[in-house]
Structures are given as structure tokens and as C-alpha cells.
TORGUKE-70746 format. One record per residue: residue in one letter; x, y, z of N, C-alpha, C in turn. Coordinates in steps of 0.001 Angstrom, whole numbers, plus 500000, padded with zeros to 6 digits. Layout:
// residues N
AXYZXYZXYZ
...
This chain:
// residues 592
M430623253794515380430366254777514326428922254677513808
E428445253448513585427069253238513128426065253692514173
S426410253488515469425528253925516563425398255440516562
Q426549256135516338426515257600516318425609258109515185
T425712257437514024424856257830512895423380257644513246
G423036256587513924421641256342514348421163257412515314
E422086257829516228421702258871517196421455260192516471
D422313260505515473422117261735514707420766261712513985
A420434260584513420419149260470512703417988260622513667
A418094260012514850417018260133515840416861261573516281
S418009262252516495417957263663516896417322264508515801
L417665264201514553417089264911513425415568264745513388
R415115263507513555413653263280513536412961263996514683
A413569263998515863412972264650517027412845266155516799
E413894266765516212413850268204515975412782268553514940
I412696267709513909411653267940512897410271267809513515
A410076266837514375408773266656515036408430267874515887
R409465268444516580409200269616517414408774270812516560
L409499271029515464409175272167514617407806272003513970
R407479270771513588406135270536513013405050270808514043
A405254270385515282404270270627516340404103272124516573
E405230272864516549405142274313516747404390274972515610
L404654274528514375403950275081513219402463274749513284
A402132273552513768400719273178513911400038274091514923
G400765274482515978400201275399516963399888276750516356
K400793277229515449400535278513514804399317278410513891
D399199277279513204398008277071512364396756277089513215
G396854276553514453395717276568515368395319277987515743
E396312278874515925396012280251516257395254280923515108
L395709280664513889395007281225512732393582280688512659
A393406279403512998392058278802512974391159279471514010
R391725279799515180390903280445516206390486281851515783
V391388282573515086391019283890514580389865283761513589
R389954282745512732388869282514511763387566282182512488
E387630281429513609386430281091514374385731282349514888
V386529283370515263385934284619515740385086285249514641
F385649285309513412384883285878512311383694284988511970
D383884283665512033382780282744511726381624282944512683
G381887283325513924380837283497514920380315284912515021
A380782285842514187380363287235514282378892287385513898
V378199288361514526376788288611514226376643289471512980
E377737290033512484377714290825511271378300290009510123
G377912290376508916378505289720507763379928290224507540
V380851289303507285382258289666507067382726289043505753
I383349289873504903383855289416503604385317289828503491
R386140288891503049387552289194502706387685288990501201
A388186290027500510388335289948499057389780290275498685
D390199289790497486391553290093497043391558291448496316
A392715291817495789392856293134495169391950293301493951
E391580292209493297390685292282492134389221292269492540
G388931292198493822387555292226494286386912290865494416
R387654289769494181387070288436494303387089287990495753
I385970287438496167385801287036497564386631285789497836
T387469285879498870388268284723499298387754284129500597
Y386905284864501316386330284353502567385035285102502867
A384017284377503284382759284969503748382297284161504952
N381962284847506041381562284114507241380115283636507116
P379672282732508005378314282175507909377229283236507911
R377406284344508692376391285384508728376245286040507358
M377358286283506657377291286892505342376601285949504356
E376900284651504461376243283675503585374746283647503848
A374352283787505140372929283808505480372270285065504923
L372948286231505020372384287462504458372202287332502953
A373195286732502272373127286585500819372210285447500392
G371794284601501364370889283503501047371531282378500269
V372826282137500519373536281073499811374105280084500811
G374564278955500303375129277915501138376597278164501434
P377182277308502314378586277459502693379516277437501480
G380398278430501413381418278471500372380961278994499022
E379634279281498855379142279671497538379525281102497150
L379914281927498124380320283294497786381777283364497336
V382582282388497748384011282412497426384209282321495910
G385023283231495402385279283254493969384448284283493212
R383342284731493840382522285760493204383048287142493575
T382654288158492839383031289524493204381905290138494022
G382281291093494885381276291759495701380262292487494853
V380689293033493703379777293782492840378660292887492305
E378948291584492134377933290660491629376739290577492572
L376952290814493878375871290707494854374971291937494857
I375487293077494402374791294350494530373821294539493370
M372658295131493673371680295430492633372324296342491593
P372134296037490299372779296836489238372525298333489371
S371322298724489806370997300142489909371781300852490997
D372386300091491922373146300704493016374644300724492762
V375106300013491709376544299862491493377206301204491210
A376584302014490337377193303290489964377337304210491170
A376347304160492088376352305061493236377498304780494189
I377973303517494224379037303174495173380408303109494516
A380472303371493198381755303285492492382762304266493083
Q382285305464493454383199306453494033383762305961495353
G382918305281496147383392304722497414384475303692497196
F384302302831496191385326301820495912386620302472495422
A386499303605494726387692304308494288388489304809495493
R387784305244496535388478305691497749389169304516498433
V388507303365498422389119302177499023390394301811498273
A390340301860496945391521301535496140392671302489496431
A392314303714496898393347304686497248393831304526498683
G393320303485499374393779303216500734392929303837501813
E391705304266501488390842304941502462389642304068502810
R389341303952504087388149303193504484386901303998504151
T385831303316503695384616304021503306383389303242503747
L382250303919503695380977303357504182379900303682503165
F379034302696502872377936302967501952376784301987502192
D375583302428501738374400301567501739374244300984500339
A373865299723500264373600299117498952372623297969499127
R371864297710498069370912296597498093371532295348497471
I371177294203498025371528292930497409370246292146497163
R370266291331496106369115290469495834369517289023496094
R368780288338496958369052286950497297368477286024496231
P368956284788496190368401283836495217366901283620495370
D366358283814496612364924283628496816364108284854496428
G364767285881495864364065287062495394364000288204496386
R364326287975497641364278289030498652365397290042498424
E365093291281498724366090292338498666366419292797500079
L367707292974500361368152293464501666369007294708501464
W368847295639502388369736296801502435370850296490503410
L372101296641502979373251296394503840374058297681503993
L374359298014505252375292299091505542376674298460505605
S377550298818504685378834298136504531379996299082504807
S380906298616505661382152299339505924383277298564505248
V383961299225504309385010298557503527386368299146503924
S387251298287504413388590298718504832389629298134503885
P390578298965503411391640298433502545392637297636503362
L393167296571502759394252295794503356395519296084502553
L396490296672503228397683297146502544398918296374502977
E399815296169502035401140295605502308402163296471501589
S403046297085502370404072297970501808403443299079500971
G402281299575501440401623300677500753400791300274499559
H400732298984499217399971298526498055398713297780498512
L397621297994497789396367297321498108396446295845497733
V396252294964498726396274293519498463394905292884498691
G393953293670499172392631293115499402391795294089500218
T390584293654500552389677294470501361388990293602502402
L388600294229503509387806293576504557386516294374504706
T385386293720504461384091294388504487383232293822505613
V382651294714506396381735294333507480380354294870507120
C379347293986507097378012294344506623376979294209507743
L376147295243507875375032295223508824373723295268508040
D372760294474508464371444294461507829370648295670508326
V370415296644507444369662297847507822368350297909507047
T367836296747506688366576296699505934365446297333506723
E365429297077508052364363297647508873364430299171508862
R365641299713508889365770301164508815365213301686507511
R365469300971506432364951301388505138363427301270505085
K362873300267505776361410300149505828360798301352506532
I361516301829507561361051303044508239361036304208507248
D362109304276506431362165305316505394360955305233504475
E360630303998504074359520303809503145358200304220503790
R358057303888505114356829304288505805356710305812505860
L357826306479506093357811307935506162357483308553504806
I357993307916503741357694308424502399356200308275502105
E355620307125502507354174306929502326353380307957503128
S353886308219504344353208309216505172353275310590504514
E354417310876503877354569312161503196353557312303502072
A353335311191501353352389311252500241350965311493500732
S350652310929501899349276311043502408349055312304503221
N350131312926503668349987314122504503350999315154504043
R350621316001503113351529316971502533352013317993503552
A351292318104504635351689319090505638353023318736506278
L353388317435506205354631317001506819355777316895505808
A355533317337504583356526317135503526357887317733503896
G357891318955504361359154319587504709359874318862505825
R359115318466506851359724317772507981360261316389507569
L359510315698506701359968314396506252361278314520505465
D361400315576504692362642315794503969363797315991504956
L363522316728506019364540316904507051364883315578507711
L363868314745507903364117313426508499365013312576507619
N364753312602506325365601311826505425367046312342505450
Q367168313660505502368511314218505608369172313786506914
A368368313781507981368899313350509280369340311896509220
S368539311063508557368887309642508452370223309472507740
H370444310237506657371721310151505952372854310661506831
S372565311710507602373588312220508515373972311160509538
F372960310439510030373231309381511006374088308284510375
A373714307903509148374456306822508473375907307220508222
E376113308474507832377476308921507551378339308952508810
A377693309177509977378449309298511225378528308002512015
V377954306906511487377823305694512291379168305082512674
T380195305342511864381505304766512202382269305595513227
D381735306804513563382345307658514589381291307860515667
Y381299306997516682380205306951517650379976308286518368
P380990308948518925380742310246519584380132311274518628
R380653311334517388380095312287516422378664311941516068
L378354310635516014376986310206515719376016310746516758
L376353310610518042375462311076519107375248312590519015
S376323313324518765376203314779518627375350315151517423
T375512314393516326374722314646515120373242314414515375
V372896313328516073371495313029516380370890314166517193
A371589314610518239371058315662519101370860316965518328
K371843317319517504371751318579516758370635318543515729
R370518317437515001369482317349513970368077317328514591
A367934316661515737366623316649516418366247318049516858
S367208318804517367366927320176517782366540321045516591
E367226320869515476366925321665514286365541321347513737
I365131320092513822363843319684513248362679320066514157
L362822319852515467361708320045516389361899321221517345
G363197321565517658363462322636518614362903322331520005
D363535322732521080364761323526521131365896322651521692
T365693322210522951366705321392523610366493319917523279
C367562319247522930367513317784522740368482317159523727
W367961316180524449368729315543525524368644314028525300
I369767313387524982369765311948524713370394311219525890
R369688310204526377370193309378527471370081307913527065
L371065307134527467371064305694527189371065304914528494
V370363303775528473370288302924529654371679302355529945
S372084302399531212373401301891531606373457300374531488
A374663299842531560374854298390531414374096297608532474
D373979298169533698373248297459534762371750297720534721
G371295298609533814369874298860533643369245299708534729
E370037300296535622369488301025536764369466302537536578
R370209303062535643370256304514535483370329304866533997
L370138306170533739370263306697532388371522307546532321
D372390307230531379373626307984531198373415309050530133
D373778310279530457373685311371529492374797311212528464
V374438311085527188375445310858526152375512311984525129
A374448312807525031374470313910524066373456314969524478
L373813316215524240372948317347524577373199318453523568
Y372112319082523112372261320209522196371158321225522453
D371554322487522453370598323602522513371170324719521656
P370342325383520852370852326444519981371462327613520744
D371112327740522029371698328795522854372903328215523606
P374135328633523279375327328059523917375331328206525431
V374780329300525955374753329512527406373864328473528072
T372681328255527496371762327249528028372382325860527963
E372993325560526826373616324236526676374725324031527710
S375564325045527938376641324929528923376093324694530322
Y375035325402530649374437325247531981373883323829532161
L373162323331531137372566321994531235373634320903531303
R374735321087530618375815320103530700376350319991532116
K376554321127532770377037321098534146376011320435535062
L374734320685534799373683320051535586373697318530535398
N373910318102534169373969316656533884375082315977534665
E376221316639534716377366316047535414377118315911536910
A376238316733537462376017316744538909374811315916539347
T374056315343538421372832314617538779372835313214538181
V372002312362538760371843310989538285370360310729538045
Q370021310237536866368645309901536513368481308394536542
R367591307898537420367328306471537509366249306077536504
T366290304819536093365332304346535078363928304126535646
D363782304166536972362463303938537569361850305226538103
E362359306390537668361883307669538177361179308474537099
G360110309136537490359452310135536678358886309646535364
L358572310652534522357971310363533226358949309627532316
T360247309958532472361263309265531668361295307781532012
G361188307463533312361152306067533723359951305343533147
L358815306037533045357622305423532459357852305089530985
V358521305972530266358826305711528855359736304493528729
I360723304373529628361630303226529596360871301932529854
R359978301952530849359276300713531229358252300281530191
T357533301233529600356430300888528690356839300908527218
G357900301661526899358298301796525506357381302710524717
K356563303504525425355614304398524750356031305852524965
A355933306643523892356288308056523962355286308822524819
Q355749309928525402354910310770526248354999312217525778
L353828312906525824353753314283525356353117315160526437
V353768316289526698353202317303527610353144318615526823
P351996318904526165351921320097525308352094321409526074
Q351428321519527225351497322742528016352011322391529407
V353105323004529784353713322698531071353168323641532138
D352641323068533228352249323827534415353502323932535278
L354182325074535199355466325222535852355376325006537361
A354322325484537988354194325324539441354038323857539812
A353159323153539058352951321736539342354214320928539025
L354871321264537924356089320559537554357178320772538608
R357236321982539120358256322293540121358117321388541340
E356880321080541731356653320254542911357092318795542680
T357093318328541415357444316921541133358940316732540917
L359677317832540759361096317715540428361954317565541678
K363140316922541484364142316875542542364653318299542793
P365124318571544006365622319925544318366672320425543330
E367562319515542865368629319961541972368102320402540609
Y366873319971540248366305320361538963365445321624539059
R365077322016540272364193323181540410364879324470539982
E366153324610540324366899325792539895366990325832538375
A367161324648537761367227324586536306365915325038535680
L364790324695536314363492325092535784363327326615535838
D363909327225536879363828328682536981364691329363535924
R365833328783535616366763329396534670366424329060533219
V365954327820532987365630327373531622364131327082531565
K363384328001531062361935327833531011361569326699530054
V360643325845530492360149324745529669358671324961529450
A358309325258528192356909325512527882356193324242527430
S356934323326526793356350322093526272357482321070526116
Y357154319813526346358198318797526151357590317463525730
A358437316629525148358031315294524698359208314345524902
I358896313084525194359934312061525417359585310844524564
A360526310379523794360316309178522964361364308129523318
P360976306861523278361959305796523556362885305586522361
L364113305278522639365046304839521605364982303324521577
R364395302778520517364174301337520432364982300747519286
A365706299696519610366516299012518595366436297517518830
R366103296776517774366026295311517834365110294847518959
G363947295549519087362931295145520052363219295523521495
E364244296343521740364630296689523107364763298203523226
T364292298747524380364439300174524641365839300411525203
I366658301165524462368051301373524875368266302752525485
G367223303600525468367371304933526042366192305809525684
T366357307135525872365283308081525563365865309299524859
I364983309985524114365324311263523526364289312273524040
F364769313258524754363918314252525417364006315561524650
M362854316138524278362808317406523557362026318420524387
A362546319643524439361870320707525201361878322010524411
R360708322696524389360605324045523816360482325052524958
H361183326155524784361231327140525863360217328267525686
E359772328476524466358897329622524175357434329207524247
A356664329925525054355229329662525167354541330012523851
G353441329342523588352682329597522364353106328724521205
R354139327870521364354555326916520320354601325510520903
P353508324993521379353523323670522030353731322546521021
Y354332321476521507354398320254520710352993319695520567
D352706319065519403351410318412519205351623316953518808
E350519316272518491350605314846518159351441314593516909
R351366315525515940352193315343514742353675315472515090
D353989316393515996355380316500516445355819315213517146
L354912314648517932355254313420518652355501312271517675
E354631312190516645354849311149515634356211311322514964
L356520312566514646357796312853514014358958312495514945
L358804312810516220359847312493517190360042310982517311
V358924310232517306359028308772517400359765308205516199
D359415308703514991360125308236513786361600308614513838
L361861309832514268363243310270514391363991309420515418
A363303309110516536363928308283517580364215306883517064
D363310306324516248363550304990515689364797304990514797
R364910306031513964366085306141513107367348306313513943
A367250307205514909368416307471515752368825306229516529
A367844305490517056368147304298517850368868303251517020
L368381303048515797369028302062514942370448302492514605
A370619303799514322371963304302514023372871304161515244
I372344304474516434373148304366517660373542302919517907
E372582301996517748372892300581517968373914300092516943
N373733300511515680374720300129514663376086300727514979
G376089301990515465377348302608515846378031301861516969
R377220301421517943377779300607519038378384299319518495
L377601298639517659378084297377517103379341297592516270
Y379318298670515476380477298926514619381707299219515458
A381527300062516509382667300397517362383222299145518032
D382285298287518508382735297054519158383414296136518153
L382811296016516955383390295143515933384750295661515490
E384861296989515352386131297564514924387228297264515942
Q386872297347517233387849297025518269388266295556518168
R387250294682517972387557293258517886388381292948516639
V388020293594515510388779293360514279390221293833514450
T390381295016515087391725295533515319392523294580516196
R391860294097517266392540293189518190392897291876517506
R391931291314516767392183290038516099393183290191514969
T393122291343514270394093291565513207395498291625513786
S395625292300514950396921292362515611397397290969516005
Q396462290156516527396815288789516905397217287980515672
L396464288184514570396772287453513335398147287844512800
E398435289159512839399741289600512360400858289015513215
A400610288967514554401619288384515440401808286905515145
A400678286200514866400768284773514557401526284552513254
V401228285406512258401931285281510969403421285538511156
Q403747286528511997405157286825512253405851285646512915
R405129285007513869405722283842514529405907282694513541
I404945282542512619405069281490511611406256281786510694
D406417283083510338407565283448509511408871283128510229
T408884283395511542410082283078512330410345281580512311
T409271280801512465409415279349512437409932278876511080
N409410279494510003409885279118508666411369279435508496
R411781280590509060413205280925508970414055279926509767
E413496279499510929414208278486511709414313277176510932
L413219276842510215413250275624509400414279275750508274
E414353276955507686415349277167506638416759276976507205
A416977277575508403418303277445509017418595275996509371
F417550275301509846417732273901510195418043273066508950
S417319273369507858417579272643506616419009272865506148
Y419476274114506277420864274407505895421837273590506744
S421535273543508066422409272776508965422431271309508573
V421223270769508269421140269366507879421926269129506593
S421736270043505620422346269851504311423871269924504354
H424405270809505214425852271005505223426556270294506377
D426060270460507582426763269941508762426604268435508922
L425377267927508638425160266499508876425783265644507777
R425922266211506585426510265425505504428020265222505707
A428666266190506374430122266104506530430561264824507233
P429998264492508427430422263229509054430042262008508233
L428918262088507488428529260951506648429559260727505542
R430011261840504928431027261710503885432337261158504464
A432633261587505715433853261084506357433755259583506612
I432595259150507105432388257717507364432529256921506072
D431840257415505020431886256719503744433324256704503183
G434002257860503250435349257950502680436358257086503408
F436367257178504758437319256374505514437052254876505365
S435762254518505280435429253097505101435972252580503779
R435855253407502724436370252992501421437908252910501433
I438563253853502140440023253816502230440479252534502927
V439765252204504020440109250973504741439965249767503821
M438859249751503047438617248621502135439719248543501065
E440085249730500519441034249725499412442481249500499877
D442871250135501008444270250081501436444585248910502361
H443573248460503084443834247420504080442914246210503909
G442287246131502746441342245039502524441967243664502665
A443258243552502271443909242236502346444071241754503780
L444130242685504729444330242317506134443020242081506885
I441924242403506233440622242298506913439941241001506499
P439464240233507483438738239002507139437452239335506395
E436898238324505751435708238529504937434538239077505760
E434443238614507010433354239099507872433504240597508127
G434733241071508344434987242496508547434666243309507310
K435043242756506128434701243458504892433183243611504745
G432485242561505123431019242627505033430463243727505922
L431070243851507125430610244917508031430900246286507439
L432081246464506811432398247748506196431440248073505049
R431114247022504266430145247266503175428803247721503744
R428419247159504885427165247571505519427239249025505997
V428408249425506524428586250819506947428439251758505756
I429108251402504626429033252242503420427593252333502919
A426904251200502896425502251197502447424630252038503372
A424905251963504700424118252729505671424300254228505470
T425555254647505164425781256081504928425053256548503682
R424999255703502660424251256069501449422762256216501753
R422229255265502548420809255357502908420546256620503730
M421481256947504625421321258142505445421323259396504587
E422210259460503598422229260620502700420929260727501917
Q420399259576501498419141259597500770418003260070501663
L418028259631502939417018260095503899417085261613504072
I418304262138504149418466263583504290417896264298503067
D418200263785501869417666264376500637416140264362500656
D415560263222501078414099263105501103413481264071502111
L414123264194503289413619265121504301413656266563503805
L414743266951503191414855268307502675413832268568501583
E413593267604500725412599267757499663411208267890500254
L410893267061501286409578267127501918409373268481502587
A410413268997503248410316270306503892410153271405502852
R410870271291501724410795272313500688409397272420500099
L408708271301500003407373271293499407406374272088500231
G406666272297501508405753273060502363405960274555502265
R406975275004501527407269276422501431407195276863499969
G407346278140499788407343278674498429405937278930497920
E405833279689496864404545280087496315403989279003495404
L402682278792495501401990277833494645401525278570493389
V402052278179492234401723278857490979400824277942490151
R399548278267490102398598277451489337398604277863487871
E398482276880487003398388277111485572397775275861484932
P397259275986483719396722274800483041397834273778482793
V397580272516483163398586271462483036397983270301482241
D398745269795481278398335268623480500398769267384481280
V397844266801482024398146265644482869398508264432482010
T397813264270480916398098263142480016399543263184479528
D399997264377479116401357264521478604402393264229479699
L402131264713480923403044264438482029403164262943482286
A402016262277482356402004260842482655402727260050481572
R402525260410480305403190259692479212404709259863479294
G405168261096479626406604261327479736407234260501480842
I406561260429482003407086259646483125407091258164482781
A406031257700482120405960256286481723407112255923480781
A407417256822479847408514256561478908409857256472479637
E410061257348480620411312257323481386411445256023482181
L410347255583482812410388254340483590410655253137482680
S410005253102481533410188251979480605411622251912480101
A412254253082479919413632253101479430414608252549480466
L414238252608481746415121252088482791415264250568482721
D414198249911482309414220248437482242413429248000481018
P414033248082479844413296247778478602412857246323478499
D413432245432479332413047244021479261411724243740479957
R411246244667480766409984244432481477408799244575480526
S407771243793480790406548243842479978405470244565480790
V405177245797480396404187246610481117403211247196480101
V401924247027480386400872247586479539400414248902480176
W400703250027479504400315251340480012398973251757479401
T398030252242480243396754252785479764396609254182480360
I396819255194479535396762256582480005395651257295479249
A394639257765479974393487258418479346393930259686478631
V393285259955477519393607261169476766392783262338477309
G393314263558477088392559264757477446392512265084478919
L393399264471479725393405264794481160394083266136481375
T393387267072482007393961268383482301393674268751483743
A394427269706484252394225270182485623394710271612485718
N394259272303486745394780273627487053395597273499488323
A396915273505488207397778273190489336399165273749489098
D400013273631490116401425273953489968402063272817489153
A402540273151487972403001272120487038404140271283487632
H405102271938488273406237271202488829405777270252489927
L404925270753490831404492269912491945403610268757491462
L402751269018490485401914267937489959402777266874489289
D403876267288488646404814266335488060405429265445489150
V405725266040490321406271265262491439405245264236491921
V403969264623491995402907263700492420402837262504491483
L402740262791490186402615261700489217403877260833489186
E405046261447489324406289260685489308406336259701490472
N405929260144491662405922259259492825404905258130492673
L403693258455492223402653257434492097402991256426491006
L403489256890489854403807255971488766405066255155489083
A406032255771489779407223255013490176406855253903491149
N405900254196492060405427253161492980404746252022492219
A403885252405491271403191251379490483404206250517489720
W405218251148489139406271250419488426407004249474489371
K407329249977490560408095249181491523407291247980492026
F406032248197492369405254247136493002404630246159492006
T404816246391490710404367245416489702405555244651489131
A406707244717489800407918244069489269407735242562489088
G406878241945489852406700240498489748405664240073488734
R405063241041488032404013240717487050404576240741485635
S404076239824484771404461239848483367403307239273482539
P402576240100481821402773241546481777402121242238482997
A402621243404483355402011244227484400401108245266483737
H400129245746484499399196246741483949399190247977484868
I399402249120484267399362250394485004398454251342484237
E397496251948484953396492252810484311396470254172484988
V396333255231484178396147256601484669394837257117484091
G393959257612484954392664258079484474392029259050485444
V390749259306485239390010260236486084388616259683486307
T388072259953487482386712259542487810386065260680488578
E384842260462489029384147261494489811383865260956491196
R384173261743492201383934261333493587383334262520494338
D382115262361494843381407263417495580381313264708494769
G381042264576493469380857265738492617382127266417492162
R383305265834492458384575266446492075385400265467491242
L386252266028490369387152265184489588388187264559490503
A388419263264490315389460262561491083390341261818490084
Y391615262171490045392585261488489195393035260211489911
F393407259176489141393833257938489793394976257289489029
V395782256514489768396827255649489206396560254249489746
R396319253295488842395921251935489248396955250928488724
D397266249903489528398178248850489083397671247497489588
D398219246434489043397833245077489460399008244390490163
G399753245161490958400951244634491600400717244056492977
A401653244323493902401653243674495222400483244086496094
G399956245314495892398838245777496704399231245994498153
F398221246161499018398490246344500446397241245983501238
D397431245803502535396332245452503442395639246728503891
M394333246873503618393582248081503973393559248327505480
A393900247338506274393943247534507724395015248547508109
Y396005248740507227397102249655507525397002250945506709
I395788251301506252395616252466505387396055253762506086
D395895253821507436396244255037508162397745255312508145
K398563254276507937400014254446507909400536254782506517
L399679254631505518400153254622504142400811255931503728
F400237257075504155400733258371503693401613259063504722
G402076258355505737402969258934506724404419258857506273
A405219259835506692406640259842506331407345258644506964
F408160257947506155408950256796506586408081255600507012
Q406799255607506622405931254472506911405977253525505713
R406291252260505963406395251269504897405522250069505230
L404812249569504207403996248374504387404694247142503821
H405887247343503240406687246238502715408120246422503199
S408827245332503381410202245408503874411136245886502762
P412286246514503142413261246942502125413786245795501285
A413779244581501852414249243426501085413316243124499916
E411998243418500121411028243150499049411058244264498003
F410962245505498488410898246652497587411732247770498175
A412602248382497343413472249459497814412660250726498086
G413269251657498836412619252947499109412718253335500559
N412434254629500833412537255151502190411188255465502824
G410101255247502103408783255526502674408440257005502722
I409031257789501820408782259229501833407909259675500661
G407780258827499621407096259231498389405641259581498586
L404877258725499294403450258998499473403214260161500421
A404116260363501392404019261547502257404197262812501425
T405089262761500439405300263891499533404043264151498711
V403441263083498190402198263208497415401116263875498261
K400952263427499482399913263968500369400130265458500617
R401363265857500885401634267264501171401328268132499951
I401731267702498768401485268513497569399991268636497282
V399261267527497384397817267555497112397108268467498105
E397484268382499384396842269231500391397194270699500189
R398389271005499694398717272391499374397827272925498256
H397335272054497407396396272445496354394956272459496862
G394750272204498164393402272190498712392643270917498410
G393353269865498014392688268614497659392895267526498699
T392507266314498349392655265169499237393224263990498448
V393830263037499170394401261845498547393966260636499356
W393671259545498680393275258324499358393633257133498465
A393480255927499007393892254744498251393020253558498596
E392996252602497672392308251334497869393244250230497398
G393280249114498115394179248042497704393797246699498271
T394342245663497656394155244293498118395503243585498003
V395885242877499043397174242187499036397248241225497852
G398270241388497013398480240518495874397618240820494668
A396726241825494781395811242111493664395882243558493213
G396895244307493639397064245657493133396501246739494032
A396694247984493612396262249146494389395864250270493444
T394981251166493952394585252365493210394756253563494126
F395469254572493651395683255802494409394923256937493728
Y394100257637494526393271258730494009393753260058494599
F393582261142493831393789262469494413392906263479493682
S392410264457494453391603265538493882392319266848494149
L392029267862493347392634269186493495391519270217493590
A391581271101494593390557272134494741390584273052493529
L389394273488493120389311274373491966389864275741492311
S390595276347491397391074277717491556390096278645490845
P389566279689491536388604280564490876389181281299489673
E390505281520489677391093282223488549391165281346487302
A391389280048487467391547279168486302391080277782486686
P389770277511486577389239276216487006389715275074486117
V389576273867486663389953272673485907389122272594484632
T389775272318483518389053272225482260388390270873482124
A387379270818481269386661269565481049387520268600480245
L387202267333480369387941266327479611387593266416478134
R388584266212477321388336266161475876387959264739475488
S387110264643474505386682263313474067387738262684473183
């Protein structure tokens, strides 16, 4: 019977180990998703429903000019220049209504630098309610510098004032369309045609760098545009051919004010000669699309009417327009790619969370099985053993009675182990509710309860006044109860014994401690100290199941803190724990 009980306990431990390993694997999946965001080239911010930042990746911290973790707890509005806050309030209202939005805003870094960020804010919804936001930020300061250069040019050359205004409008059009890549390309082509006329032809360098892919075309004449589209589908433009190839290789714009149709006809491929006959080209210009120091394509402009040739001012305007368009196109590419990755990773994260929920439900079912099914045979063992002792004790030799007493004691220990296991599992679930907690008051109450258990013991209690924390009150009570009960237990051989509760500072953080002058422990075994069922003293010396410090460790880590200990054999021990600050209600200062 005792052997069967041991096998049940071993099976129980094995199943718990398997479930813990599976849960650790799910935590690993969540960590890998976080690594993807940590390695992103764009700034990424996760905020709660009140707008407080709960996560910022390294790129976002670099853009904001702050160190690791310094953005957490702040609101996104705190980063934005006050003069820009009102302009984006309407965008945030749309986000609160469940709509994704896009806006430009300036931030000021601690070093005084100002950056323009193009930010895409997506609502995070649960059951139709807003629970947070995910913001992706691109540094568009260079684009804004281009704007500033154009404004300066406008001031110095009034003749371009109208065109510069159109350019600014085009830039806003590009920014508004950046999250819809196909629409962005069409917008660029149409706005370029409206500003410079007539045909605008946008090509981007292919992934292998050997050809130019036609991505957008616009002409105010629908018949001409339809014809050119069909021509595009039937031809291939290589990056090493013609004037366009020269623009790709050198990165310099090219202007042909007056086209010699006969000479041009001789330089064209046969498939383009028919197009030249049908679509007259009187003047044309080609500008490189340059983004982040690289030529990603070209923008080709052609006028069909003689007597209106492009000039150097038109070329300058085209180059500025191409710079704006290139940056918008590159941002659109990045955004489209990032959106795909975010969608994919979000799907993976949701699947991981679902698997974790399934595991938690399995743990709940397992706990129920342990609580109800495993206790039944234990109660039977205990009950039948007592019946044998009571009804047949006279027939059993003293040695047999001793064995029965051992069986009864073993069943009690097994029930206690089950209780401890269920309590340890319970501590890993449920919501953590932080609130201001009077640590001094908790410690005094526990000390009074322990003293009442054995009023003959001589124990000197030293509990610092004014100890407070921001924590789950019930769980913090469990931590202190375990630590103080241990101190009480391991000072049993001292008279008087000394037990102290206080606070110190460790690495810039508050660390609470419980110190005693009892049995202590060998620091060589510190790694075993906080493990479940790990004991540094035999049950004959001190009672217990070795679950208390494992419980303390789990609760402290759920609060985002750490626990550690120092001890000397025969000279006592000190147990320390810290609790991570909650941005909603930080730990209060000590009272004098």
C-alpha cells in the first residue's frame, strides 16, 4: 500500500514536470515574437487603453534618445511636441473608435534634437472593446528637411511659388497614401502629371537589379494611357539600356528639352518606334528615385505638345518631386512589409496565447483530478489503517502497530504535499491586483500569530515602521507568512531568538528583508534553496515539505521582482525580495 502511494506521488510529480516544460515552451514562443519586434528597423510601441506605454522596442528608444525601459510607463502624448498634440487629437479619436490612423508628429529628444515621425496607430480590440494600441514609427525627418529646402527655395524664387505649393500638396497626398502601396504609386504618377504634364511613367528596379518594372503610369488622355499600358506589358526595360539606364547608374537626372524625333527613332527598339508615331514626344525628363542613399527606380515625364519644353527649373522640380516620391514609396514598401510581418506575428502570438490557455485549462483539470481523485485512496488508506488499529489493535504486535502509525503519518504527509502543490499551482494563475500595502502592519500581525502558538518561547521581534509596497495584498501576505514562519521555525534552538523585518537598497531598488539568528544554511547549496521540495535540513530537525520558499519565489517573480538569500551555518540567514514598480501606483517612500 505504501509503495502504491509512492508511485502515485512520482506519477504526480512527472505530470507536473511535463506540464511545466510545455508551459515554458509557450513562454519561449512569446519571447521569440518579442525578439522580432526588438529587432525591427522601425520604432514599435505597445500602449494600454489609457495610452501608457507598456513596451517599446530598442529602435523606438533610440529614436526617442532614451535608455532601455525608460519609455515604459509614459504616455505617447508626452513624447510629442506640445504644438503638434492638438493636430493629432482627431486621429487618436478615430483610434479610440477602433479605426487605424496615420499621422506626422514631432518629438523632442533629451539631447534637444527634434525628429519627425510618421506613425501608424492600430487599435487592439478584445470583444469589441479597446484594450490598447500598437504604433509603428518611421523616421521621416529627411523628408521634412526636403520640405524645408523647398520652402526656402520658394522664398528666394517667387516664380516657383505656385509649383512649390503643389509639391507640398503632393507630399501630403503621398503621406496619406503610404499605408496603401498600390494607391500610393497611382497618386505619385497622377500628381506628377498634374504638376509637370503630361505622361508620368514610374519604374522600380527589380529585386535582381537587372530590369525596371513598370509600377505606375498616368496620362490625362485615357486613350494614350491605355495604349501605353499595353505597350508596357509587352516590353522589358533593362537597367543597362538607354538614357534611363544612365540615370540608374549615375543617380543623376537627365533632361531633353527638344526631341529630334528622327534621331530618337533610330535609337529606339522596334517595339517603341510605333509608340513614338502614335504618341508624340516633344520634350522629356528622367529623374532617379532615391531613398536612403540608393537609386530604387526612375520617374519619366514626357510632354506631347511642341512649344512647351521642359527647362532646368522643371528638372529641379522633378528631382524634388522624385525625392519626395521615393521616400514615400520606400516607406510604403517598409510599411507593407512590416504590416505583413505584424499580421503574421500577431497571428502566431494569438495562437501561442490560445495554446497557453489550453495548457492552463489542462492544469485546472489536472488540479481538480489531484484534489478529488488522488485524495480518495489516501482517505481510504488512512481510514482503514485507523479501523485496523482500533478494532484489531489487541491482535497486532507492537512492531505492526508502529508500521500502521507510519502508514497513517505518510498519508497525512501526502495530503499536505497535495495541498502544497495545489497552492503553488494556484499562485501561477489568476489576476494580479496591485494596491498600496502596509508591510509593517502585515508583518506585525503574522508575528503576533506565531508568538501566540508558543508563548513560552523568547523571541525579540524588530519590525521597521513605515514599510509600504505596491503589490497584491493577499500574495504579499503569503510571502511574509512563509518567510517569518521559516525564521520562527529555524530559531527554535535560540533563547532569546532575534527576528528582524526591514528594508534596504540594492542596485537602486528597494529590497525588503527578513533576518534571523537561527540555524542558517550553507551557501554552497544556494541554488537548491528556492526549488520545490528542496530541503537543506532533514525532517527530523525541522518540519516542512520544502514548498514555502518555492512559493515565495513564484509570487515575487509574478510581481516582476527577484528573491535571494544569504546565510551561514549556525549563524542565521537573511532573505531578501524586491518588487517591480507599477506605473499606476509606485512604491511609496518610507515614513520616518
